[in-house]
Steps between C-alpha positions, in 0.01 A plus 500: 500500500226240533481247779615146438271201479752315715458754783120470487514119491736495797285746698186292440679182610604677822141603574376147432769362732365717781129444431450144369532279806387177332808476273816322608718693255459806277742588224523812285591287199416162343673219685615207291498271804280545803648198679177364645397825668128568512324732453733713289435834330713635214455853365611518137519762228226461239538814288502875515346804340681833485293801407642846435409749773732789418773579256739370766379144538247224520277355768533131583213259556644158579297182471610238750380145550463365852545123475367292790611139538337273760586133552211300353517202734762302688291183501474503878431801722461772231193455279380646172225683690753661734706606199201666333406671826856632546506629140176688571635636830810635327294657222295677767813632670632627166163670438544673836842625387355637176223676697724639774804593290337669202758770561830474684836669523615277211208551257204725424248227412470124548208321333403174338597470133234235438341203675723244663550163340498192722666262257516124491747352746865522393787265575820663628797284594273194503249656741146604399386852595182699451597812305321834480617809315374840618590778253535850644601840366712750688545860394809687604468834680458779248 
Protein backbone atom coordinates (compact mmCIF):
# COMPACT_ATOMS: atom_id res chain seq x y z
CA UNK A 1 0.00 0.00 0.00
CA UNK A 2 1.26 3.45 -0.91
CA UNK A 3 1.99 6.18 1.59
CA UNK A 4 -0.54 8.93 2.12
CA UNK A 5 -0.06 12.51 1.05
CA UNK A 6 -1.46 13.52 4.43
CA UNK A 7 1.35 11.67 6.25
CA UNK A 8 4.02 13.36 4.09
CA UNK A 9 2.43 16.80 4.54
CA UNK A 10 2.28 16.31 8.31
CA UNK A 11 5.89 15.08 8.47
CA UNK A 12 7.13 18.10 6.50
CA UNK A 13 5.21 20.48 8.77
CA UNK A 14 6.86 18.84 11.80
CA UNK A 15 10.33 19.32 10.32
CA UNK A 16 9.57 22.96 9.50
CA UNK A 17 8.30 23.49 13.05
CA UNK A 18 11.66 22.33 14.39
CA UNK A 19 13.85 24.15 11.85
CA UNK A 20 12.19 27.46 10.92
CA UNK A 21 12.79 29.73 13.89
CA UNK A 22 11.50 32.93 12.25
CA UNK A 23 7.87 31.73 12.09
CA UNK A 24 5.43 32.30 14.93
CA UNK A 25 3.18 29.43 13.86
CA UNK A 26 3.41 26.51 11.42
CA UNK A 27 0.41 24.48 10.36
CA UNK A 28 0.23 21.27 8.33
CA UNK A 29 -2.89 22.54 6.59
CA UNK A 30 -4.39 25.77 5.23
CA UNK A 31 -5.72 27.92 8.05
CA UNK A 32 -8.82 29.95 7.28
CA UNK A 33 -8.00 32.42 10.06
CA UNK A 34 -4.52 33.18 11.32
CA UNK A 35 -5.78 35.61 13.96
CA UNK A 36 -3.08 38.24 13.56
CA UNK A 37 -0.17 35.83 14.00
CA UNK A 38 2.93 36.62 11.98
CA UNK A 39 4.86 35.09 10.36
CA UNK A 40 2.76 32.01 9.64
CA UNK A 41 3.56 28.98 7.48
CA UNK A 42 0.90 26.61 6.12
CA UNK A 43 1.82 23.37 4.34
CA UNK A 44 -0.93 22.37 1.92
CA UNK A 45 -1.58 19.57 -0.54
CA UNK A 46 -1.11 20.65 -4.16
CA UNK A 47 -1.38 17.38 -6.08
CA UNK A 48 0.09 13.93 -6.39
CA UNK A 49 1.51 11.53 -8.92
CA UNK A 50 1.32 7.77 -8.45
CA UNK A 51 3.48 5.67 -10.70
CA UNK A 52 3.36 1.88 -10.87
CA UNK A 53 6.47 0.25 -9.40
CA UNK A 54 5.37 -3.37 -9.15
CA UNK A 55 2.28 -5.41 -9.77
CA UNK A 56 1.46 -4.80 -6.10
CA UNK A 57 1.24 -1.03 -6.03
CA UNK A 58 2.22 2.48 -6.93
CA UNK A 59 4.82 4.96 -5.75
CA UNK A 60 3.64 8.33 -4.46
CA UNK A 61 5.19 11.69 -5.27
CA UNK A 62 3.27 14.39 -3.43
CA UNK A 63 3.44 18.04 -4.41
CA UNK A 64 3.01 20.33 -1.42
CA UNK A 65 2.85 24.10 -1.25
CA UNK A 66 4.54 25.89 1.62
CA UNK A 67 2.66 29.17 2.11
CA UNK A 68 4.47 31.91 4.03
CA UNK A 69 2.48 34.86 5.38
CA UNK A 70 4.28 37.87 6.91
CA UNK A 71 2.55 40.98 8.25
CA UNK A 72 3.17 43.73 5.68
CA UNK A 73 3.20 46.68 8.07
CA UNK A 74 1.53 47.73 11.29
CA UNK A 75 1.92 51.44 10.53
CA UNK A 76 4.19 51.95 13.52
CA UNK A 77 7.04 49.69 14.62
CA UNK A 78 6.88 47.03 11.85
CA UNK A 79 7.80 48.34 8.40
CA UNK A 80 7.45 47.06 4.85
CA UNK A 81 11.23 46.62 4.71
CA UNK A 82 11.23 44.47 7.84
CA UNK A 83 8.42 42.37 6.35
CA UNK A 84 10.37 41.77 3.13
CA UNK A 85 13.50 40.93 5.12
CA UNK A 86 11.58 38.44 7.29
CA UNK A 87 10.06 36.81 4.19
CA UNK A 88 13.57 36.37 2.78
CA UNK A 89 14.87 35.00 6.09
CA UNK A 90 12.11 32.39 6.20
CA UNK A 91 12.72 31.40 2.58
CA UNK A 92 16.38 30.85 3.46
CA UNK A 93 15.46 28.66 6.43
CA UNK A 94 13.12 26.61 4.24
CA UNK A 95 15.93 26.24 1.68
CA UNK A 96 18.10 24.87 4.49
CA UNK A 97 15.38 22.31 5.29
CA UNK A 98 15.21 21.22 1.64
CA UNK A 99 19.02 20.86 1.55
CA UNK A 100 19.37 19.07 4.88
CA UNK A 101 16.29 16.83 4.70
CA UNK A 102 16.51 15.54 1.13
CA UNK A 103 15.92 12.16 2.74
CA UNK A 104 14.36 11.38 6.10
CA UNK A 105 12.61 8.59 7.93
CA UNK A 106 9.33 9.87 6.43
CA UNK A 107 10.37 10.21 2.75
CA UNK A 108 13.01 9.17 0.24
CA UNK A 109 13.39 12.52 -1.55
CA UNK A 110 12.47 16.14 -0.87
CA UNK A 111 13.07 18.69 -3.64
CA UNK A 112 11.70 21.87 -5.13
CA UNK A 113 8.85 21.35 -7.60
CA UNK A 114 9.51 24.71 -9.26
CA UNK A 115 10.54 28.24 -8.33
CA UNK A 116 8.81 29.95 -5.46
CA UNK A 117 6.30 32.68 -6.11
CA UNK A 118 6.38 35.78 -3.92
CA UNK A 119 2.92 37.05 -4.74
CA UNK A 120 1.34 40.44 -4.28
CA UNK A 121 0.28 41.17 -0.72
CA UNK A 122 -2.96 39.48 0.36
CA UNK A 123 -5.57 40.65 2.84
CA UNK A 124 -6.65 38.10 5.46
CA UNK A 125 -9.17 39.08 8.11
CA UNK A 126 -8.60 42.75 7.26
CA UNK A 127 -4.82 42.54 7.69
CA UNK A 128 -2.33 42.79 4.80
CA UNK A 129 0.36 40.09 4.55
CA UNK A 130 3.21 39.40 2.17
CA UNK A 131 2.59 35.94 0.72
CA UNK A 132 5.07 33.51 -0.82
CA UNK A 133 4.34 30.01 -2.08
CA UNK A 134 7.20 27.49 -2.20
CA UNK A 135 6.22 24.31 -4.08
CA UNK A 136 8.05 21.13 -3.10
CA UNK A 137 7.83 17.47 -4.07
CA UNK A 138 8.21 14.59 -1.64
CA UNK A 139 8.64 10.99 -2.71
CA UNK A 140 7.60 8.24 -0.37
CA UNK A 141 10.07 5.49 0.55
CA UNK A 142 10.05 2.79 -2.10
